[in-house]
mmCIF file of the protein (N, C-alpha, C, O) and its ligand, coordinates in Angstrom:
data_MODEL
# 
_entry.id   MODEL 
# 
loop_
_entity.id 
_entity.type 
_entity.pdbx_number_of_molecules 
1 polymer     1 
2 non-polymer 1 
# 
_entity_poly.entity_id                      1 
_entity_poly.type                           'polypeptide(L)' 
_entity_poly.nstd_linkage                   no 
_entity_poly.nstd_monomer                   no 
_entity_poly.pdbx_seq_one_letter_code       MSISMDDLELSCWECEGQGVLLNEEKEKIACSKCDGKGTVLTAQGQTLLHFIKKHL 
_entity_poly.pdbx_seq_one_letter_code_can   MSISMDDLELSCWECEGQGVLLNEEKEKIACSKCDGKGTVLTAQGQTLLHFIKKHL 
_entity_poly.pdbx_strand_id                 A 
# 
loop_
_entity_poly_seq.entity_id 
_entity_poly_seq.num 
_entity_poly_seq.mon_id 
_entity_poly_seq.hetero 
1 1  MET n 
1 2  SER n 
1 3  ILE n 
1 4  SER n 
1 5  MET n 
1 6  ASP n 
1 7  ASP n 
1 8  LEU n 
1 9  GLU n 
1 10 LEU n 
1 11 SER n 
1 12 CYS n 
1 13 TRP n 
1 14 GLU n 
1 15 CYS n 
1 16 GLU n 
1 17 GLY n 
1 18 GLN n 
1 19 GLY n 
1 20 VAL n 
1 21 LEU n 
1 22 LEU n 
1 23 ASN n 
1 24 GLU n 
1 25 GLU n 
1 26 LYS n 
1 27 GLU n 
1 28 LYS n 
1 29 ILE n 
1 30 ALA n 
1 31 CYS n 
1 32 SER n 
1 33 LYS n 
1 34 CYS n 
1 35 ASP n 
1 36 GLY n 
1 37 LYS n 
1 38 GLY n 
1 39 THR n 
1 40 VAL n 
1 41 LEU n 
1 42 THR n 
1 43 ALA n 
1 44 GLN n 
1 45 GLY n 
1 46 GLN n 
1 47 THR n 
1 48 LEU n 
1 49 LEU n 
1 50 HIS n 
1 51 PHE n 
1 52 ILE n 
1 53 LYS n 
1 54 LYS n 
1 55 HIS n 
1 56 LEU n 
# 
loop_
_struct_asym.id 
_struct_asym.entity_id 
A 1 
B 2 
# 
loop_
_chem_comp.id 
_chem_comp.type 
_chem_comp.mon_nstd_flag 
ALA 'L-peptide linking' y 
ASN 'L-peptide linking' y 
ASP 'L-peptide linking' y 
CYS 'L-peptide linking' y 
GLN 'L-peptide linking' y 
GLU 'L-peptide linking' y 
GLY 'peptide linking'   y 
HIS 'L-peptide linking' y 
ILE 'L-peptide linking' y 
LEU 'L-peptide linking' y 
LYS 'L-peptide linking' y 
MET 'L-peptide linking' y 
PHE 'L-peptide linking' y 
SER 'L-peptide linking' y 
THR 'L-peptide linking' y 
TRP 'L-peptide linking' y 
VAL 'L-peptide linking' y 
ZN  non-polymer         . 
# 
_pdbx_entity_nonpoly.entity_id   2 
_pdbx_entity_nonpoly.name        ? 
_pdbx_entity_nonpoly.comp_id     ZN 
# 
_pdbx_nonpoly_scheme.asym_id         B 
_pdbx_nonpoly_scheme.entity_id       2 
_pdbx_nonpoly_scheme.mon_id          ZN 
_pdbx_nonpoly_scheme.ndb_seq_num     1 
_pdbx_nonpoly_scheme.pdb_seq_num     101 
_pdbx_nonpoly_scheme.auth_seq_num    101 
_pdbx_nonpoly_scheme.pdb_mon_id      ZN 
_pdbx_nonpoly_scheme.auth_mon_id     ZN 
_pdbx_nonpoly_scheme.pdb_strand_id   A 
_pdbx_nonpoly_scheme.pdb_ins_code    . 
# 
loop_
_atom_site.group_PDB 
_atom_site.id 
_atom_site.type_symbol 
_atom_site.label_atom_id 
_atom_site.label_alt_id 
_atom_site.label_comp_id 
_atom_site.label_asym_id 
_atom_site.label_entity_id 
_atom_site.label_seq_id 
_atom_site.pdbx_PDB_ins_code 
_atom_site.Cartn_x 
_atom_site.Cartn_y 
_atom_site.Cartn_z 
_atom_site.occupancy 
_atom_site.B_iso_or_equiv 
_atom_site.pdbx_formal_charge 
_atom_site.auth_seq_id 
_atom_site.auth_comp_id 
_atom_site.auth_asym_id 
_atom_site.auth_atom_id 
_atom_site.pdbx_PDB_model_num 
ATOM   1   N  N  . MET A 1 1  ? 132.360 73.266 37.896 1.00 0.00 ? 1   MET A N  1 
ATOM   2   C  CA . MET A 1 1  ? 133.544 73.967 38.378 1.00 0.00 ? 1   MET A CA 1 
ATOM   3   C  C  . MET A 1 1  ? 134.791 73.145 38.063 1.00 0.00 ? 1   MET A C  1 
ATOM   4   O  O  . MET A 1 1  ? 134.833 71.944 38.332 1.00 0.00 ? 1   MET A O  1 
ATOM   5   N  N  . SER A 1 2  ? 135.764 73.771 37.515 1.00 0.00 ? 2   SER A N  1 
ATOM   6   C  CA . SER A 1 2  ? 137.022 73.063 37.272 1.00 0.00 ? 2   SER A CA 1 
ATOM   7   C  C  . SER A 1 2  ? 138.140 73.713 38.076 1.00 0.00 ? 2   SER A C  1 
ATOM   8   O  O  . SER A 1 2  ? 138.208 74.934 38.217 1.00 0.00 ? 2   SER A O  1 
ATOM   9   N  N  . ILE A 1 3  ? 138.992 72.881 38.583 1.00 0.00 ? 3   ILE A N  1 
ATOM   10  C  CA . ILE A 1 3  ? 140.129 73.348 39.381 1.00 0.00 ? 3   ILE A CA 1 
ATOM   11  C  C  . ILE A 1 3  ? 141.402 72.826 38.725 1.00 0.00 ? 3   ILE A C  1 
ATOM   12  O  O  . ILE A 1 3  ? 141.506 71.641 38.411 1.00 0.00 ? 3   ILE A O  1 
ATOM   13  N  N  . SER A 1 4  ? 142.328 73.679 38.530 1.00 0.00 ? 4   SER A N  1 
ATOM   14  C  CA . SER A 1 4  ? 143.606 73.209 37.995 1.00 0.00 ? 4   SER A CA 1 
ATOM   15  C  C  . SER A 1 4  ? 144.598 73.058 39.150 1.00 0.00 ? 4   SER A C  1 
ATOM   16  O  O  . SER A 1 4  ? 144.428 73.660 40.210 1.00 0.00 ? 4   SER A O  1 
ATOM   17  N  N  . MET A 1 5  ? 145.609 72.266 38.934 1.00 0.00 ? 5   MET A N  1 
ATOM   18  C  CA . MET A 1 5  ? 146.604 72.034 39.978 1.00 0.00 ? 5   MET A CA 1 
ATOM   19  C  C  . MET A 1 5  ? 147.250 73.346 40.419 1.00 0.00 ? 5   MET A C  1 
ATOM   20  O  O  . MET A 1 5  ? 147.621 73.508 41.582 1.00 0.00 ? 5   MET A O  1 
ATOM   21  N  N  . ASP A 1 6  ? 147.379 74.272 39.482 1.00 0.00 ? 6   ASP A N  1 
ATOM   22  C  CA . ASP A 1 6  ? 147.997 75.560 39.820 1.00 0.00 ? 6   ASP A CA 1 
ATOM   23  C  C  . ASP A 1 6  ? 147.171 76.343 40.828 1.00 0.00 ? 6   ASP A C  1 
ATOM   24  O  O  . ASP A 1 6  ? 147.696 77.187 41.555 1.00 0.00 ? 6   ASP A O  1 
ATOM   25  N  N  . ASP A 1 7  ? 145.856 76.054 40.868 1.00 0.00 ? 7   ASP A N  1 
ATOM   26  C  CA . ASP A 1 7  ? 145.002 76.727 41.848 1.00 0.00 ? 7   ASP A CA 1 
ATOM   27  C  C  . ASP A 1 7  ? 145.208 76.154 43.245 1.00 0.00 ? 7   ASP A C  1 
ATOM   28  O  O  . ASP A 1 7  ? 144.934 76.823 44.242 1.00 0.00 ? 7   ASP A O  1 
ATOM   29  N  N  . LEU A 1 8  ? 145.688 74.923 43.314 1.00 0.00 ? 8   LEU A N  1 
ATOM   30  C  CA . LEU A 1 8  ? 145.781 74.211 44.591 1.00 0.00 ? 8   LEU A CA 1 
ATOM   31  C  C  . LEU A 1 8  ? 147.175 74.243 45.205 1.00 0.00 ? 8   LEU A C  1 
ATOM   32  O  O  . LEU A 1 8  ? 147.330 74.277 46.425 1.00 0.00 ? 8   LEU A O  1 
ATOM   33  N  N  . GLU A 1 9  ? 148.175 74.233 44.349 1.00 0.00 ? 9   GLU A N  1 
ATOM   34  C  CA . GLU A 1 9  ? 149.527 74.241 44.873 1.00 0.00 ? 9   GLU A CA 1 
ATOM   35  C  C  . GLU A 1 9  ? 150.439 75.058 43.983 1.00 0.00 ? 9   GLU A C  1 
ATOM   36  O  O  . GLU A 1 9  ? 150.229 75.169 42.775 1.00 0.00 ? 9   GLU A O  1 
ATOM   37  N  N  . LEU A 1 10 ? 151.438 75.616 44.597 1.00 0.00 ? 10  LEU A N  1 
ATOM   38  C  CA . LEU A 1 10 ? 152.428 76.402 43.887 1.00 0.00 ? 10  LEU A CA 1 
ATOM   39  C  C  . LEU A 1 10 ? 153.792 75.772 44.102 1.00 0.00 ? 10  LEU A C  1 
ATOM   40  O  O  . LEU A 1 10 ? 154.055 75.163 45.139 1.00 0.00 ? 10  LEU A O  1 
ATOM   41  N  N  . SER A 1 11 ? 154.644 75.923 43.120 1.00 0.00 ? 11  SER A N  1 
ATOM   42  C  CA . SER A 1 11 ? 156.009 75.480 43.299 1.00 0.00 ? 11  SER A CA 1 
ATOM   43  C  C  . SER A 1 11 ? 156.638 76.296 44.432 1.00 0.00 ? 11  SER A C  1 
ATOM   44  O  O  . SER A 1 11 ? 156.510 77.520 44.465 1.00 0.00 ? 11  SER A O  1 
ATOM   45  N  N  . CYS A 1 12 ? 157.306 75.623 45.344 1.00 0.00 ? 12  CYS A N  1 
ATOM   46  C  CA . CYS A 1 12 ? 157.844 76.302 46.527 1.00 0.00 ? 12  CYS A CA 1 
ATOM   47  C  C  . CYS A 1 12 ? 158.903 77.330 46.131 1.00 0.00 ? 12  CYS A C  1 
ATOM   48  O  O  . CYS A 1 12 ? 159.861 77.012 45.427 1.00 0.00 ? 12  CYS A O  1 
ATOM   49  N  N  . TRP A 1 13 ? 158.716 78.562 46.594 1.00 0.00 ? 13  TRP A N  1 
ATOM   50  C  CA . TRP A 1 13 ? 159.661 79.627 46.246 1.00 0.00 ? 13  TRP A CA 1 
ATOM   51  C  C  . TRP A 1 13 ? 160.918 79.566 47.101 1.00 0.00 ? 13  TRP A C  1 
ATOM   52  O  O  . TRP A 1 13 ? 161.956 80.112 46.728 1.00 0.00 ? 13  TRP A O  1 
ATOM   53  N  N  . GLU A 1 14 ? 160.823 78.905 48.239 1.00 0.00 ? 14  GLU A N  1 
ATOM   54  C  CA . GLU A 1 14 ? 161.969 78.821 49.152 1.00 0.00 ? 14  GLU A CA 1 
ATOM   55  C  C  . GLU A 1 14 ? 163.053 77.911 48.572 1.00 0.00 ? 14  GLU A C  1 
ATOM   56  O  O  . GLU A 1 14 ? 164.235 78.253 48.595 1.00 0.00 ? 14  GLU A O  1 
ATOM   57  N  N  . CYS A 1 15 ? 162.649 76.765 48.059 1.00 0.00 ? 15  CYS A N  1 
ATOM   58  C  CA . CYS A 1 15 ? 163.618 75.787 47.536 1.00 0.00 ? 15  CYS A CA 1 
ATOM   59  C  C  . CYS A 1 15 ? 163.495 75.649 46.027 1.00 0.00 ? 15  CYS A C  1 
ATOM   60  O  O  . CYS A 1 15 ? 164.116 74.774 45.423 1.00 0.00 ? 15  CYS A O  1 
ATOM   61  N  N  . GLU A 1 16 ? 162.687 76.520 45.416 1.00 0.00 ? 16  GLU A N  1 
ATOM   62  C  CA . GLU A 1 16 ? 162.463 76.501 43.965 1.00 0.00 ? 16  GLU A CA 1 
ATOM   63  C  C  . GLU A 1 16 ? 161.976 75.145 43.479 1.00 0.00 ? 16  GLU A C  1 
ATOM   64  O  O  . GLU A 1 16 ? 162.371 74.682 42.409 1.00 0.00 ? 16  GLU A O  1 
ATOM   65  N  N  . GLY A 1 17 ? 161.122 74.517 44.263 1.00 0.00 ? 17  GLY A N  1 
ATOM   66  C  CA . GLY A 1 17 ? 160.506 73.264 43.855 1.00 0.00 ? 17  GLY A CA 1 
ATOM   67  C  C  . GLY A 1 17 ? 161.368 72.038 44.056 1.00 0.00 ? 17  GLY A C  1 
ATOM   68  O  O  . GLY A 1 17 ? 160.968 70.933 43.689 1.00 0.00 ? 17  GLY A O  1 
ATOM   69  N  N  . GLN A 1 18 ? 162.558 72.216 44.640 1.00 0.00 ? 18  GLN A N  1 
ATOM   70  C  CA . GLN A 1 18 ? 163.464 71.079 44.818 1.00 0.00 ? 18  GLN A CA 1 
ATOM   71  C  C  . GLN A 1 18 ? 163.121 70.256 46.060 1.00 0.00 ? 18  GLN A C  1 
ATOM   72  O  O  . GLN A 1 18 ? 163.388 69.055 46.098 1.00 0.00 ? 18  GLN A O  1 
ATOM   73  N  N  . GLY A 1 19 ? 162.542 70.883 47.058 1.00 0.00 ? 19  GLY A N  1 
ATOM   74  C  CA . GLY A 1 19 ? 162.216 70.177 48.295 1.00 0.00 ? 19  GLY A CA 1 
ATOM   75  C  C  . GLY A 1 19 ? 163.380 70.124 49.264 1.00 0.00 ? 19  GLY A C  1 
ATOM   76  O  O  . GLY A 1 19 ? 163.214 69.739 50.422 1.00 0.00 ? 19  GLY A O  1 
ATOM   77  N  N  . VAL A 1 20 ? 164.541 70.503 48.802 1.00 0.00 ? 20  VAL A N  1 
ATOM   78  C  CA . VAL A 1 20 ? 165.718 70.511 49.682 1.00 0.00 ? 20  VAL A CA 1 
ATOM   79  C  C  . VAL A 1 20 ? 166.437 71.847 49.595 1.00 0.00 ? 20  VAL A C  1 
ATOM   80  O  O  . VAL A 1 20 ? 166.397 72.531 48.572 1.00 0.00 ? 20  VAL A O  1 
ATOM   81  N  N  . LEU A 1 21 ? 167.078 72.193 50.662 1.00 0.00 ? 21  LEU A N  1 
ATOM   82  C  CA . LEU A 1 21 ? 167.897 73.402 50.724 1.00 0.00 ? 21  LEU A CA 1 
ATOM   83  C  C  . LEU A 1 21 ? 169.290 73.004 51.193 1.00 0.00 ? 21  LEU A C  1 
ATOM   84  O  O  . LEU A 1 21 ? 169.481 71.935 51.772 1.00 0.00 ? 21  LEU A O  1 
ATOM   85  N  N  . LEU A 1 22 ? 170.248 73.866 50.940 1.00 0.00 ? 22  LEU A N  1 
ATOM   86  C  CA . LEU A 1 22 ? 171.588 73.633 51.464 1.00 0.00 ? 22  LEU A CA 1 
ATOM   87  C  C  . LEU A 1 22 ? 171.767 74.496 52.706 1.00 0.00 ? 22  LEU A C  1 
ATOM   88  O  O  . LEU A 1 22 ? 171.481 75.693 52.687 1.00 0.00 ? 22  LEU A O  1 
ATOM   89  N  N  . ASN A 1 23 ? 172.245 73.878 53.789 1.00 0.00 ? 23  ASN A N  1 
ATOM   90  C  CA . ASN A 1 23 ? 172.510 74.660 54.996 1.00 0.00 ? 23  ASN A CA 1 
ATOM   91  C  C  . ASN A 1 23 ? 173.909 75.261 54.926 1.00 0.00 ? 23  ASN A C  1 
ATOM   92  O  O  . ASN A 1 23 ? 174.569 75.188 53.890 1.00 0.00 ? 23  ASN A O  1 
ATOM   93  N  N  . GLU A 1 24 ? 174.356 75.849 56.020 1.00 0.00 ? 24  GLU A N  1 
ATOM   94  C  CA . GLU A 1 24 ? 175.663 76.525 55.992 1.00 0.00 ? 24  GLU A CA 1 
ATOM   95  C  C  . GLU A 1 24 ? 176.817 75.564 55.694 1.00 0.00 ? 24  GLU A C  1 
ATOM   96  O  O  . GLU A 1 24 ? 177.850 75.962 55.156 1.00 0.00 ? 24  GLU A O  1 
ATOM   97  N  N  . GLU A 1 25 ? 176.620 74.295 56.054 1.00 0.00 ? 25  GLU A N  1 
ATOM   98  C  CA . GLU A 1 25 ? 177.671 73.304 55.784 1.00 0.00 ? 25  GLU A CA 1 
ATOM   99  C  C  . GLU A 1 25 ? 177.509 72.673 54.405 1.00 0.00 ? 25  GLU A C  1 
ATOM   100 O  O  . GLU A 1 25 ? 178.152 71.669 54.096 1.00 0.00 ? 25  GLU A O  1 
ATOM   101 N  N  . LYS A 1 26 ? 176.650 73.263 53.583 1.00 0.00 ? 26  LYS A N  1 
ATOM   102 C  CA . LYS A 1 26 ? 176.387 72.754 52.227 1.00 0.00 ? 26  LYS A CA 1 
ATOM   103 C  C  . LYS A 1 26 ? 175.788 71.358 52.237 1.00 0.00 ? 26  LYS A C  1 
ATOM   104 O  O  . LYS A 1 26 ? 175.946 70.594 51.285 1.00 0.00 ? 26  LYS A O  1 
ATOM   105 N  N  . GLU A 1 27 ? 175.092 71.032 53.335 1.00 0.00 ? 27  GLU A N  1 
ATOM   106 C  CA . GLU A 1 27 ? 174.402 69.752 53.401 1.00 0.00 ? 27  GLU A CA 1 
ATOM   107 C  C  . GLU A 1 27 ? 172.971 69.950 52.958 1.00 0.00 ? 27  GLU A C  1 
ATOM   108 O  O  . GLU A 1 27 ? 172.373 70.996 53.206 1.00 0.00 ? 27  GLU A O  1 
ATOM   109 N  N  . LYS A 1 28 ? 172.427 68.947 52.305 1.00 0.00 ? 28  LYS A N  1 
ATOM   110 C  CA . LYS A 1 28 ? 171.040 69.029 51.864 1.00 0.00 ? 28  LYS A CA 1 
ATOM   111 C  C  . LYS A 1 28 ? 170.097 68.759 53.028 1.00 0.00 ? 28  LYS A C  1 
ATOM   112 O  O  . LYS A 1 28 ? 170.195 67.731 53.699 1.00 0.00 ? 28  LYS A O  1 
ATOM   113 N  N  . ILE A 1 29 ? 169.195 69.681 53.252 1.00 0.00 ? 29  ILE A N  1 
ATOM   114 C  CA . ILE A 1 29 ? 168.199 69.495 54.306 1.00 0.00 ? 29  ILE A CA 1 
ATOM   115 C  C  . ILE A 1 29 ? 166.811 69.681 53.694 1.00 0.00 ? 29  ILE A C  1 
ATOM   116 O  O  . ILE A 1 29 ? 166.637 70.445 52.745 1.00 0.00 ? 29  ILE A O  1 
ATOM   117 N  N  . ALA A 1 30 ? 165.835 68.978 54.246 1.00 0.00 ? 30  ALA A N  1 
ATOM   118 C  CA . ALA A 1 30 ? 164.469 69.109 53.743 1.00 0.00 ? 30  ALA A CA 1 
ATOM   119 C  C  . ALA A 1 30 ? 163.994 70.545 53.964 1.00 0.00 ? 30  ALA A C  1 
ATOM   120 O  O  . ALA A 1 30 ? 164.193 71.118 55.035 1.00 0.00 ? 30  ALA A O  1 
ATOM   121 N  N  . CYS A 1 31 ? 163.371 71.110 52.948 1.00 0.00 ? 31  CYS A N  1 
ATOM   122 C  CA . CYS A 1 31 ? 162.862 72.476 53.034 1.00 0.00 ? 31  CYS A CA 1 
ATOM   123 C  C  . CYS A 1 31 ? 161.730 72.536 54.056 1.00 0.00 ? 31  CYS A C  1 
ATOM   124 O  O  . CYS A 1 31 ? 160.769 71.769 53.978 1.00 0.00 ? 31  CYS A O  1 
ATOM   125 N  N  . SER A 1 32 ? 161.853 73.456 55.017 1.00 0.00 ? 32  SER A N  1 
ATOM   126 C  CA . SER A 1 32 ? 160.828 73.548 56.067 1.00 0.00 ? 32  SER A CA 1 
ATOM   127 C  C  . SER A 1 32 ? 159.564 74.231 55.557 1.00 0.00 ? 32  SER A C  1 
ATOM   128 O  O  . SER A 1 32 ? 158.482 74.060 56.117 1.00 0.00 ? 32  SER A O  1 
ATOM   129 N  N  . LYS A 1 33 ? 159.718 75.004 54.489 1.00 0.00 ? 33  LYS A N  1 
ATOM   130 C  CA . LYS A 1 33 ? 158.565 75.726 53.939 1.00 0.00 ? 33  LYS A CA 1 
ATOM   131 C  C  . LYS A 1 33 ? 157.548 74.753 53.336 1.00 0.00 ? 33  LYS A C  1 
ATOM   132 O  O  . LYS A 1 33 ? 156.340 74.921 53.504 1.00 0.00 ? 33  LYS A O  1 
ATOM   133 N  N  . CYS A 1 34 ? 158.048 73.747 52.641 1.00 0.00 ? 34  CYS A N  1 
ATOM   134 C  CA . CYS A 1 34 ? 157.153 72.820 51.934 1.00 0.00 ? 34  CYS A CA 1 
ATOM   135 C  C  . CYS A 1 34 ? 157.278 71.402 52.477 1.00 0.00 ? 34  CYS A C  1 
ATOM   136 O  O  . CYS A 1 34 ? 156.724 70.470 51.893 1.00 0.00 ? 34  CYS A O  1 
ATOM   137 N  N  . ASP A 1 35 ? 158.001 71.221 53.591 1.00 0.00 ? 35  ASP A N  1 
ATOM   138 C  CA . ASP A 1 35 ? 158.223 69.897 54.173 1.00 0.00 ? 35  ASP A CA 1 
ATOM   139 C  C  . ASP A 1 35 ? 158.859 68.933 53.183 1.00 0.00 ? 35  ASP A C  1 
ATOM   140 O  O  . ASP A 1 35 ? 158.593 67.732 53.221 1.00 0.00 ? 35  ASP A O  1 
ATOM   141 N  N  . GLY A 1 36 ? 159.684 69.448 52.314 1.00 0.00 ? 36  GLY A N  1 
ATOM   142 C  CA . GLY A 1 36 ? 160.403 68.599 51.366 1.00 0.00 ? 36  GLY A CA 1 
ATOM   143 C  C  . GLY A 1 36 ? 159.589 68.159 50.170 1.00 0.00 ? 36  GLY A C  1 
ATOM   144 O  O  . GLY A 1 36 ? 160.053 67.353 49.363 1.00 0.00 ? 36  GLY A O  1 
ATOM   145 N  N  . LYS A 1 37 ? 158.376 68.681 50.046 1.00 0.00 ? 37  LYS A N  1 
ATOM   146 C  CA . LYS A 1 37 ? 157.521 68.266 48.941 1.00 0.00 ? 37  LYS A CA 1 
ATOM   147 C  C  . LYS A 1 37 ? 157.805 69.051 47.657 1.00 0.00 ? 37  LYS A C  1 
ATOM   148 O  O  . LYS A 1 37 ? 157.540 68.572 46.555 1.00 0.00 ? 37  LYS A O  1 
ATOM   149 N  N  . GLY A 1 38 ? 158.334 70.237 47.813 1.00 0.00 ? 38  GLY A N  1 
ATOM   150 C  CA . GLY A 1 38 ? 158.625 71.061 46.640 1.00 0.00 ? 38  GLY A CA 1 
ATOM   151 C  C  . GLY A 1 38 ? 157.458 71.916 46.199 1.00 0.00 ? 38  GLY A C  1 
ATOM   152 O  O  . GLY A 1 38 ? 157.593 72.762 45.315 1.00 0.00 ? 38  GLY A O  1 
ATOM   153 N  N  . THR A 1 39 ? 156.318 71.694 46.815 1.00 0.00 ? 39  THR A N  1 
ATOM   154 C  CA . THR A 1 39 ? 155.143 72.504 46.482 1.00 0.00 ? 39  THR A CA 1 
ATOM   155 C  C  . THR A 1 39 ? 154.490 72.998 47.771 1.00 0.00 ? 39  THR A C  1 
ATOM   156 O  O  . THR A 1 39 ? 154.599 72.371 48.825 1.00 0.00 ? 39  THR A O  1 
ATOM   157 N  N  . VAL A 1 40 ? 153.815 74.126 47.659 1.00 0.00 ? 40  VAL A N  1 
ATOM   158 C  CA . VAL A 1 40 ? 153.135 74.724 48.805 1.00 0.00 ? 40  VAL A CA 1 
ATOM   159 C  C  . VAL A 1 40 ? 151.656 74.857 48.451 1.00 0.00 ? 40  VAL A C  1 
ATOM   160 O  O  . VAL A 1 40 ? 151.311 75.298 47.354 1.00 0.00 ? 40  VAL A O  1 
ATOM   161 N  N  . LEU A 1 41 ? 150.791 74.477 49.376 1.00 0.00 ? 41  LEU A N  1 
ATOM   162 C  CA . LEU A 1 41 ? 149.355 74.598 49.134 1.00 0.00 ? 41  LEU A CA 1 
ATOM   163 C  C  . LEU A 1 41 ? 148.926 76.057 49.080 1.00 0.00 ? 41  LEU A C  1 
ATOM   164 O  O  . LEU A 1 41 ? 149.392 76.879 49.868 1.00 0.00 ? 41  LEU A O  1 
ATOM   165 N  N  . THR A 1 42 ? 148.051 76.368 48.160 1.00 0.00 ? 42  THR A N  1 
ATOM   166 C  CA . THR A 1 42 ? 147.423 77.689 48.158 1.00 0.00 ? 42  THR A CA 1 
ATOM   167 C  C  . THR A 1 42 ? 146.272 77.659 49.161 1.00 0.00 ? 42  THR A C  1 
ATOM   168 O  O  . THR A 1 42 ? 145.957 76.612 49.726 1.00 0.00 ? 42  THR A O  1 
ATOM   169 N  N  . ALA A 1 43 ? 145.650 78.813 49.375 1.00 0.00 ? 43  ALA A N  1 
ATOM   170 C  CA . ALA A 1 43 ? 144.491 78.860 50.273 1.00 0.00 ? 43  ALA A CA 1 
ATOM   171 C  C  . ALA A 1 43 ? 143.409 77.914 49.772 1.00 0.00 ? 43  ALA A C  1 
ATOM   172 O  O  . ALA A 1 43 ? 142.751 77.235 50.560 1.00 0.00 ? 43  ALA A O  1 
ATOM   173 N  N  . GLN A 1 44 ? 143.230 77.876 48.463 1.00 0.00 ? 44  GLN A N  1 
ATOM   174 C  CA . GLN A 1 44 ? 142.232 76.981 47.873 1.00 0.00 ? 44  GLN A CA 1 
ATOM   175 C  C  . GLN A 1 44 ? 142.611 75.519 48.088 1.00 0.00 ? 44  GLN A C  1 
ATOM   176 O  O  . GLN A 1 44 ? 141.757 74.677 48.361 1.00 0.00 ? 44  GLN A O  1 
ATOM   177 N  N  . GLY A 1 45 ? 143.895 75.235 47.960 1.00 0.00 ? 45  GLY A N  1 
ATOM   178 C  CA . GLY A 1 45 ? 144.374 73.883 48.184 1.00 0.00 ? 45  GLY A CA 1 
ATOM   179 C  C  . GLY A 1 45 ? 144.152 73.442 49.621 1.00 0.00 ? 45  GLY A C  1 
ATOM   180 O  O  . GLY A 1 45 ? 143.785 72.294 49.873 1.00 0.00 ? 45  GLY A O  1 
ATOM   181 N  N  . GLN A 1 46 ? 144.376 74.356 50.568 1.00 0.00 ? 46  GLN A N  1 
ATOM   182 C  CA . GLN A 1 46 ? 144.169 74.025 51.978 1.00 0.00 ? 46  GLN A CA 1 
ATOM   183 C  C  . GLN A 1 46 ? 142.700 73.784 52.277 1.00 0.00 ? 46  GLN A C  1 
ATOM   184 O  O  . GLN A 1 46 ? 142.351 72.899 53.058 1.00 0.00 ? 46  GLN A O  1 
ATOM   185 N  N  . THR A 1 47 ? 141.850 74.572 51.654 1.00 0.00 ? 47  THR A N  1 
ATOM   186 C  CA . THR A 1 47 ? 140.409 74.389 51.830 1.00 0.00 ? 47  THR A CA 1 
ATOM   187 C  C  . THR A 1 47 ? 139.994 73.012 51.349 1.00 0.00 ? 47  THR A C  1 
ATOM   188 O  O  . THR A 1 47 ? 139.243 72.305 52.020 1.00 0.00 ? 47  THR A O  1 
ATOM   189 N  N  . LEU A 1 48 ? 140.492 72.639 50.176 1.00 0.00 ? 48  LEU A N  1 
ATOM   190 C  CA . LEU A 1 48 ? 140.155 71.332 49.614 1.00 0.00 ? 48  LEU A CA 1 
ATOM   191 C  C  . LEU A 1 48 ? 140.675 70.207 50.503 1.00 0.00 ? 48  LEU A C  1 
ATOM   192 O  O  . LEU A 1 48 ? 139.992 69.205 50.715 1.00 0.00 ? 48  LEU A O  1 
ATOM   193 N  N  . LEU A 1 49 ? 141.887 70.382 51.019 1.00 0.00 ? 49  LEU A N  1 
ATOM   194 C  CA . LEU A 1 49 ? 142.486 69.363 51.887 1.00 0.00 ? 49  LEU A CA 1 
ATOM   195 C  C  . LEU A 1 49 ? 141.653 69.178 53.161 1.00 0.00 ? 49  LEU A C  1 
ATOM   196 O  O  . LEU A 1 49 ? 141.411 68.051 53.593 1.00 0.00 ? 49  LEU A O  1 
ATOM   197 N  N  . HIS A 1 50 ? 141.223 70.279 53.750 1.00 0.00 ? 50  HIS A N  1 
ATOM   198 C  CA . HIS A 1 50 ? 140.384 70.199 54.940 1.00 0.00 ? 50  HIS A CA 1 
ATOM   199 C  C  . HIS A 1 50 ? 139.067 69.504 54.632 1.00 0.00 ? 50  HIS A C  1 
ATOM   200 O  O  . HIS A 1 50 ? 138.572 68.709 55.430 1.00 0.00 ? 50  HIS A O  1 
ATOM   201 N  N  . PHE A 1 51 ? 138.508 69.808 53.473 1.00 0.00 ? 51  PHE A N  1 
ATOM   202 C  CA . PHE A 1 51 ? 137.267 69.190 53.046 1.00 0.00 ? 51  PHE A CA 1 
ATOM   203 C  C  . PHE A 1 51 ? 137.428 67.677 52.913 1.00 0.00 ? 51  PHE A C  1 
ATOM   204 O  O  . PHE A 1 51 ? 136.586 66.907 53.374 1.00 0.00 ? 51  PHE A O  1 
ATOM   205 N  N  . ILE A 1 52 ? 138.514 67.271 52.280 1.00 0.00 ? 52  ILE A N  1 
ATOM   206 C  CA . ILE A 1 52 ? 138.758 65.844 52.065 1.00 0.00 ? 52  ILE A CA 1 
ATOM   207 C  C  . ILE A 1 52 ? 138.960 65.122 53.401 1.00 0.00 ? 52  ILE A C  1 
ATOM   208 O  O  . ILE A 1 52 ? 138.400 64.050 53.630 1.00 0.00 ? 52  ILE A O  1 
ATOM   209 N  N  . LYS A 1 53 ? 139.774 65.728 54.283 1.00 0.00 ? 53  LYS A N  1 
ATOM   210 C  CA . LYS A 1 53 ? 140.040 65.104 55.592 1.00 0.00 ? 53  LYS A CA 1 
ATOM   211 C  C  . LYS A 1 53 ? 138.747 64.936 56.395 1.00 0.00 ? 53  LYS A C  1 
ATOM   212 O  O  . LYS A 1 53 ? 138.546 63.938 57.087 1.00 0.00 ? 53  LYS A O  1 
ATOM   213 N  N  . LYS A 1 54 ? 137.889 65.934 56.282 1.00 0.00 ? 54  LYS A N  1 
ATOM   214 C  CA . LYS A 1 54 ? 136.640 65.899 57.013 1.00 0.00 ? 54  LYS A CA 1 
ATOM   215 C  C  . LYS A 1 54 ? 135.778 64.715 56.603 1.00 0.00 ? 54  LYS A C  1 
ATOM   216 O  O  . LYS A 1 54 ? 135.070 64.130 57.423 1.00 0.00 ? 54  LYS A O  1 
ATOM   217 N  N  . HIS A 1 55 ? 135.850 64.369 55.312 1.00 0.00 ? 55  HIS A N  1 
ATOM   218 C  CA . HIS A 1 55 ? 134.986 63.326 54.779 1.00 0.00 ? 55  HIS A CA 1 
ATOM   219 C  C  . HIS A 1 55 ? 135.657 61.973 54.640 1.00 0.00 ? 55  HIS A C  1 
ATOM   220 O  O  . HIS A 1 55 ? 135.034 61.028 54.157 1.00 0.00 ? 55  HIS A O  1 
ATOM   221 N  N  . LEU A 1 56 ? 136.889 61.860 55.044 1.00 0.00 ? 56  LEU A N  1 
ATOM   222 C  CA . LEU A 1 56 ? 137.560 60.567 54.958 1.00 0.00 ? 56  LEU A CA 1 
ATOM   223 C  C  . LEU A 1 56 ? 137.087 59.632 56.065 1.00 0.00 ? 56  LEU A C  1 
ATOM   224 O  O  . LEU A 1 56 ? 137.547 58.493 56.149 1.00 0.00 ? 56  LEU A O  1 
HETATM 225 ZN ZN . ZN  B 2 .  ? 160.411 74.197 49.657 1.00 0.00 2 101 ZN  A ZN 1 
# 
């Protein structure tokens, strides 16, 4: 079985992968959708993450 990164995470659509958003005062704030990472886990990515945490 092969998994590509695209199966595990997607570029965040909220901040367009930047990890930051501008608030009303035009200040940069960490994107709450992706926690500032710029990527969002897919369902498959979350499954893998849970699997890894379980075995750490
Ligand atoms: Zn984001």
